[in-house]
Structures are given as C-alpha cells and as structure tokens.
Biotite code that builds the C-alpha atoms (Angstrom):
import biotite.structure as struc

atoms = struc.array([
    struc.Atom([-0.383, -0.538, -0.246], chain_id="A", res_id=1, res_name="MET", atom_name="CA", element="C"),
    struc.Atom([1.104, 3.542, -0.826], chain_id="A", res_id=2, res_name="ALA", atom_name="CA", element="C"),
    struc.Atom([2.385, 5.546, 1.903], chain_id="A", res_id=3, res_name="LYS", atom_name="CA", element="C"),
    struc.Atom([0.076, 8.714, 1.854], chain_id="A", res_id=4, res_name="PRO", atom_name="CA", element="C"),
    struc.Atom([1.077, 12.409, 0.827], chain_id="A", res_id=5, res_name="LEU", atom_name="CA", element="C"),
    struc.Atom([2.495, 13.795, 4.542], chain_id="A", res_id=6, res_name="LEU", atom_name="CA", element="C"),
    struc.Atom([4.126, 10.146, 5.235], chain_id="A", res_id=7, res_name="ALA", atom_name="CA", element="C"),
    struc.Atom([5.698, 10.850, 2.084], chain_id="A", res_id=8, res_name="SER", atom_name="CA", element="C"),
    struc.Atom([6.737, 14.345, 3.280], chain_id="A", res_id=9, res_name="TYR", atom_name="CA", element="C"),
    struc.Atom([7.441, 13.539, 6.766], chain_id="A", res_id=10, res_name="PHE", atom_name="CA", element="C"),
    struc.Atom([9.583, 11.159, 5.592], chain_id="A", res_id=11, res_name="SER", atom_name="CA", element="C"),
    struc.Atom([12.013, 13.690, 3.511], chain_id="A", res_id=12, res_name="LEU", atom_name="CA", element="C"),
    struc.Atom([15.589, 14.538, 5.080], chain_id="A", res_id=13, res_name="ALA", atom_name="CA", element="C"),
    struc.Atom([15.236, 18.368, 6.332], chain_id="A", res_id=14, res_name="PRO", atom_name="CA", element="C"),
    struc.Atom([17.190, 20.069, 3.729], chain_id="A", res_id=15, res_name="ARG", atom_name="CA", element="C"),
    struc.Atom([14.911, 18.817, 1.332], chain_id="A", res_id=16, res_name="HIS", atom_name="CA", element="C"),
    struc.Atom([11.701, 19.682, 2.752], chain_id="A", res_id=17, res_name="ARG", atom_name="CA", element="C"),
    struc.Atom([13.358, 23.150, 3.331], chain_id="A", res_id=18, res_name="LEU", atom_name="CA", element="C"),
    struc.Atom([14.177, 23.332, -0.313], chain_id="A", res_id=19, res_name="ALA", atom_name="CA", element="C"),
    struc.Atom([10.757, 22.267, -0.527], chain_id="A", res_id=20, res_name="LEU", atom_name="CA", element="C"),
    struc.Atom([8.565, 24.512, 1.053], chain_id="A", res_id=21, res_name="GLY", atom_name="CA", element="C"),
    struc.Atom([11.426, 27.090, -0.357], chain_id="A", res_id=22, res_name="LEU", atom_name="CA", element="C"),
    struc.Atom([10.291, 26.729, -3.614], chain_id="A", res_id=23, res_name="ALA", atom_name="CA", element="C"),
    struc.Atom([6.773, 26.554, -3.179], chain_id="A", res_id=24, res_name="GLY", atom_name="CA", element="C"),
    struc.Atom([7.873, 29.935, -2.024], chain_id="A", res_id=25, res_name="VAL", atom_name="CA", element="C"),
    struc.Atom([9.919, 30.994, -4.834], chain_id="A", res_id=26, res_name="ALA", atom_name="CA", element="C"),
    struc.Atom([6.551, 29.741, -7.039], chain_id="A", res_id=27, res_name="VAL", atom_name="CA", element="C"),
    struc.Atom([4.163, 31.857, -5.268], chain_id="A", res_id=28, res_name="SER", atom_name="CA", element="C"),
    struc.Atom([5.962, 34.924, -5.313], chain_id="A", res_id=29, res_name="LEU", atom_name="CA", element="C"),
    struc.Atom([6.278, 34.642, -8.674], chain_id="A", res_id=30, res_name="ALA", atom_name="CA", element="C"),
    struc.Atom([2.584, 33.414, -9.743], chain_id="A", res_id=31, res_name="GLY", atom_name="CA", element="C"),
    struc.Atom([1.737, 37.155, -7.496], chain_id="A", res_id=32, res_name="LEU", atom_name="CA", element="C"),
    struc.Atom([4.342, 39.494, -9.394], chain_id="A", res_id=33, res_name="MET", atom_name="CA", element="C"),
    struc.Atom([3.506, 38.151, -12.666], chain_id="A", res_id=34, res_name="ALA", atom_name="CA", element="C"),
    struc.Atom([-0.550, 38.563, -12.008], chain_id="A", res_id=35, res_name="ALA", atom_name="CA", element="C"),
    struc.Atom([0.396, 42.364, -10.661], chain_id="A", res_id=36, res_name="ASP", atom_name="CA", element="C"),
    struc.Atom([1.841, 42.706, -13.625], chain_id="A", res_id=37, res_name="TYR", atom_name="CA", element="C"),
    struc.Atom([-0.970, 41.888, -15.357], chain_id="A", res_id=38, res_name="LEU", atom_name="CA", element="C"),
    struc.Atom([-3.124, 44.296, -13.820], chain_id="A", res_id=39, res_name="GLU", atom_name="CA", element="C"),
    struc.Atom([-1.584, 47.216, -13.732], chain_id="A", res_id=40, res_name="GLN", atom_name="CA", element="C"),
    struc.Atom([-0.814, 46.323, -17.664], chain_id="A", res_id=41, res_name="ASN", atom_name="CA", element="C"),
    struc.Atom([-3.684, 45.694, -19.102], chain_id="A", res_id=42, res_name="SER", atom_name="CA", element="C"),
    struc.Atom([-6.136, 48.104, -20.881], chain_id="A", res_id=43, res_name="LYS", atom_name="CA", element="C"),
    struc.Atom([-8.922, 48.436, -17.752], chain_id="A", res_id=44, res_name="LEU", atom_name="CA", element="C"),
    struc.Atom([-8.503, 50.233, -14.982], chain_id="A", res_id=45, res_name="SER", atom_name="CA", element="C"),
    struc.Atom([-9.728, 48.257, -11.724], chain_id="A", res_id=46, res_name="ALA", atom_name="CA", element="C"),
    struc.Atom([-12.608, 50.353, -12.133], chain_id="A", res_id=47, res_name="GLN", atom_name="CA", element="C"),
    struc.Atom([-13.358, 50.421, -15.451], chain_id="A", res_id=48, res_name="ALA", atom_name="CA", element="C"),
    struc.Atom([-13.712, 46.155, -14.624], chain_id="A", res_id=49, res_name="LYS", atom_name="CA", element="C"),
    struc.Atom([-16.389, 46.494, -12.241], chain_id="A", res_id=50, res_name="ILE", atom_name="CA", element="C"),
    struc.Atom([-18.323, 48.917, -14.118], chain_id="A", res_id=51, res_name="ASP", atom_name="CA", element="C"),
    struc.Atom([-17.569, 46.141, -17.549], chain_id="A", res_id=52, res_name="ALA", atom_name="CA", element="C"),
    struc.Atom([-18.963, 43.877, -15.088], chain_id="A", res_id=53, res_name="ILE", atom_name="CA", element="C"),
    struc.Atom([-22.229, 45.048, -13.506], chain_id="A", res_id=54, res_name="ALA", atom_name="CA", element="C"),
    struc.Atom([-22.949, 46.022, -17.435], chain_id="A", res_id=55, res_name="ALA", atom_name="CA", element="C"),
    struc.Atom([-22.515, 42.779, -17.810], chain_id="A", res_id=56, res_name="ALA", atom_name="CA", element="C"),
    struc.Atom([-24.660, 42.007, -15.177], chain_id="A", res_id=57, res_name="ALA", atom_name="CA", element="C"),
    struc.Atom([-27.601, 44.252, -15.682], chain_id="A", res_id=58, res_name="ALA", atom_name="CA", element="C"),
    struc.Atom([-27.760, 42.796, -19.415], chain_id="A", res_id=59, res_name="ALA", atom_name="CA", element="C"),
    struc.Atom([-27.685, 40.145, -18.382], chain_id="A", res_id=60, res_name="ALA", atom_name="CA", element="C"),
    struc.Atom([-30.887, 40.781, -15.047], chain_id="A", res_id=61, res_name="SER", atom_name="CA", element="C"),
    struc.Atom([-31.895, 42.543, -18.044], chain_id="A", res_id=62, res_name="GLY", atom_name="CA", element="C"),
    struc.Atom([-32.488, 45.978, -16.119], chain_id="A", res_id=63, res_name="THR", atom_name="CA", element="C"),
    struc.Atom([-30.470, 48.824, -17.116], chain_id="A", res_id=64, res_name="ASP", atom_name="CA", element="C"),
    struc.Atom([-28.367, 49.791, -14.287], chain_id="A", res_id=65, res_name="THR", atom_name="CA", element="C"),
    struc.Atom([-27.799, 46.967, -11.861], chain_id="A", res_id=66, res_name="PRO", atom_name="CA", element="C"),
    struc.Atom([-30.033, 46.400, -8.211], chain_id="A", res_id=67, res_name="SER", atom_name="CA", element="C"),
    struc.Atom([-28.688, 46.907, -4.897], chain_id="A", res_id=68, res_name="SER", atom_name="CA", element="C"),
    struc.Atom([-31.669, 44.644, -3.225], chain_id="A", res_id=69, res_name="SER", atom_name="CA", element="C"),
])
C-alpha cells in the first residue's frame, strides 16, 4: 500500500523539505508578481473592470442598472 502524502513529506530529509518549501514560496511569489504586472499593464483600470462586470450583470438580468436589493 502506498504511503500517504504527509508521511512521504515527513520521510524526506530536512534539507529536502526546506528546499521544497522554498520552491513553493518562490512559485507563489512569481505568481503574485505576474498577476500584479498583468493587472498594471491591462487596458482597463480597476473601476472600468467593475463597471464592465456590473453592466454585464445588468444585461444578463434585463435591467438598465444593477439593483442593490
């Protein structure tokens, strides 16, 4: 029978567990940086994105303005 994932993780050497953790942090930071870069360099501002979503929701519901009920 195969080992559970947590048991496999704890059976790694401490150096390898540290390397695996640091790799996870590096991937997470790279993803955050990429998301920030894409957000800053997109054509729409944050308010324009909110307005576009609200307009799409209003169009889907068949009203001219989104209701706040």
